[in-house]
C-alpha positions in Angstrom: -42.3 -17.5 16.3 -39.5 -18.6 13.9 -38.2 -16.3 10.9 -39.8 -17.5 7.7 -36.6 -16.8 5.7 -34.4 -19.5 5.0 -30.7 -19.0 5.6 -28.6 -20.1 2.8 -25.1 -21.4 4.1 -22.0 -19.6 2.2 -21.1 -23.2 0.4 -24.3 -22.8 -1.6 -23.9 -19.3 -2.9 -21.9 -19.0 -6.0 -18.7 -16.4 -5.8 -19.6 -13.2 -6.5 -17.8 -12.2 -9.9 -14.4 -10.5 -9.7 -15.7 -7.6 -11.8 -18.9 -7.2 -9.5 -16.6 -7.4 -6.4 -13.9 -4.8 -8.0 -17.3 -2.4 -8.4 -18.6 -2.8 -5.2 -15.3 -1.5 -3.6 -14.3 1.5 -6.1 -16.9 3.1 -3.7 -14.9 2.1 -0.7 -11.8 5.4 -0.7 -8.5 3.9 0.0 -5.4 5.8 1.3 -2.3 6.1 -1.1 1.5 4.8 0.2 4.2 4.2 -1.6 6.3 1.0 -0.2 10.3 1.2 -1.0 13.2 -1.0 -0.1 16.6 -1.9 -1.4 17.4 -5.1 -3.0 21.3 -5.7 -3.3 22.0 -2.1 -3.9 19.0 -1.5 -6.1 15.9 0.2 -5.2 12.5 -0.9 -5.9 8.8 0.4 -5.3 5.4 0.3 -5.7 2.1 2.0 -5.0 -0.2 0.3 -2.7 -3.7 1.1 -1.5 -4.2 -1.6 0.8 -2.1 -0.3 3.8 -3.6 -0.4 6.8 -2.5 -0.1 10.8 -2.8 -3.7 12.5 -1.3 -3.3 16.1 -0.2 -0.9 18.7 1.6 -3.3 21.1 3.8 -4.0 18.8 3.4 -1.3 16.4 2.5 -3.4 13.4 0.9 -2.2 9.6 0.2 -4.1 6.8 -0.1 -4.0 3.0 -1.5 -6.2 -0.1 1.0 -7.0 -3.1 -0.9 -8.8 -6.3 0.8 -12.1 -7.1 1.1 -10.7 -10.4 3.4 -7.6 -9.5 6.4 -7.7 -11.4 8.2 -5.7 -8.5 7.0 -8.1 -5.5 9.8 -10.8 -6.5 12.8 -8.2 -5.7 10.5 -6.5 -2.9 9.8 -9.9 -1.2 13.8 -10.4 -0.8 13.9 -7.4 1.6 14.1 -7.6 5.6 13.3 -3.5 5.8 10.9 -1.5 3.8 9.8 2.2 3.8 5.9 3.1 3.7 5.8 6.8 2.2 2.1 8.4 2.8 1.0 10.4 0.2 -0.6 13.6 -0.2 -3.4 14.9 -2.5 -0.2 16.7 -4.8 1.7 13.7 -5.4 -0.5 11.8 -8.0 2.1 11.8 -10.1 4.2 10.3 -8.1 1.8 7.5 -7.6 1.1 7.1 -10.9 4.9 6.3 -11.4 5.0 3.9 -9.0 2.4 2.0 -10.0 3.2 2.2 -13.9 5.0 -0.9 -15.5 8.4 -0.8 -17.1 9.7 2.3 -16.0 12.6 3.9 -13.9 10.6 4.8 -10.9 13.6 5.9 -9.1 14.8 8.4 -12.2 14.0 11.9 -12.3 11.9 13.2 -11.6 11.9 11.2 -8.4 13.4 12.9 -5.5 14.8 10.5 -3.0 18.0 9.6 -1.2 18.9 6.5 1.0 18.2 6.5 5.0 21.0 5.3 7.6 19.5 1.7 7.0 19.9 2.3 3.3 16.3 2.0 2.7 14.9 4.3 -0.2 13.7 7.6 1.3 11.3 9.8 -1.0 11.3 13.6 -0.5 8.2 15.7 -0.1 6.1 12.7 1.2 3.1 14.0 4.0 5.0 10.9 6.8 6.9 8.1 6.3 7.5 4.6 8.3 10.5 2.3 8.5 9.8 -1.3 8.9 11.3 -4.7 9.5 9.5 -7.4 7.6 7.1 -9.2 10.6 5.1 -11.8 8.1 4.1 -12.9 4.6 1.8 -14.7 3.6 -0.2 -15.5 0.4 -4.1 -15.0 0.6 -5.9 -15.4 -2.9 -4.6 -13.9 -5.4 -2.6 -11.3 -3.0 0.7 -11.5 -0.7 -0.5 -10.0 2.5 3.0 -8.1 4.0 3.3 -7.2 7.8 5.8 -5.0 8.8 7.4 -4.0 12.1 7.7 -0.1 12.8 11.2 0.3 13.7 10.8 4.4 13.1 8.5 7.1 11.4 8.8 10.7 11.0 6.0 13.0 9.9 7.1 15.8 7.6 4.0 17.7 7.0 0.7 16.8 9.1 -1.1 19.7 7.3 -1.1 18.0 3.9 -4.7 16.6 2.3 -3.9 12.8 2.4 -3.9 11.1 -1.3 -6.8 8.5 -1.7 -7.9 6.1 -4.3 -11.7 6.5 -5.1 -13.6 4.8 -8.0 -10.6 4.6 -10.1 -9.3 8.1 -10.0 -6.9 9.7 -7.2 -8.1 12.4 -5.1 -7.9 14.7 -1.5 -9.5 14.7 1.2 -11.1 18.2 3.0 -12.4 17.5 6.2 -15.9 19.3 7.1 
């Protein structure tokens, strides 16, 4: 006996509207990180909610950056970058690195350069240093894959900063 439903091939379906797609994904919480790098002696950085692990062997992570990002043209020049995992009490820092037209590294941001010259933010839960392994344009975002070359957990007890339904918040386990 066959199925009475006729499958619709994807090519026959109109694409989902961007607003509807955005509304759907608002229900999926995402971890919040700040990506930093040094480009010609100047620190650059941005907030990302698309960070994920890719591979254990080799150790790879990834994040996406919108093609409209004003930071991406400079960040894309860096061969090394830092990924800072934020805690729930770092909403202001995440907001600052997501804002346009501000000096993200000016006070009250506390940071220093690590031994490779990559900007290291103070007070984060954990930090990874990555060498850029791949960059690829996918849709309206750049996929950036980094090979983790170093990492430090600073305070594993802190609740992570999450982005959900258009707002930052924390996570409390049951």
